[in-house]
C-alpha positions in Angstrom: 92.5 94.9 107.5 92.9 92.2 104.8 95.7 94.2 103.2 97.6 94.8 106.4 99.8 91.7 106.0 101.4 92.9 102.7 103.3 96.1 102.6 103.3 96.3 98.8 99.5 96.0 98.8 99.1 98.6 101.5 101.4 101.1 99.6 99.5 100.4 96.3 96.1 100.9 98.0 97.2 104.2 99.6 98.4 105.4 96.2 95.1 104.4 94.5 93.2 106.3 97.2 95.3 109.4 96.8 95.0 109.2 93.0 91.2 108.8 93.3 91.2 112.1 95.3 93.3 113.8 92.7 96.3 114.1 95.0 99.5 113.8 93.0 103.2 114.3 93.7 105.9 115.8 91.5 108.3 113.0 92.6 110.9 115.5 93.5 111.8 113.7 96.7 114.7 111.3 96.2 114.3 107.6 96.9 116.3 106.3 99.8 117.2 102.6 100.1 117.4 102.8 103.9 115.4 105.3 105.9 115.6 105.0 109.7 112.3 105.0 111.5 113.9 106.7 114.6 115.2 110.1 113.7 117.0 110.3 117.1 119.5 107.6 116.2 122.8 108.1 114.5 122.7 107.2 110.8 124.8 104.2 109.7 127.5 105.3 107.3 129.8 102.8 105.6 129.6 100.0 103.0 127.8 96.7 103.2 127.5 93.8 100.9 124.7 95.5 99.0 126.4 98.9 98.7 126.6 102.1 100.8 124.7 102.2 104.1 122.8 105.4 104.7 
């Protein structure tokens, strides 16, 4: 609960837990700058101030 206010801390903790269990990833999945939480919506395609919208 103490880490629930910081997304970076939560991600790091989850990674540490997985590493402690010997769970690794080959990192073959590409990084996505924008990943919609709702798969039913239409993806945004175009260009914004910070680059292409996905």
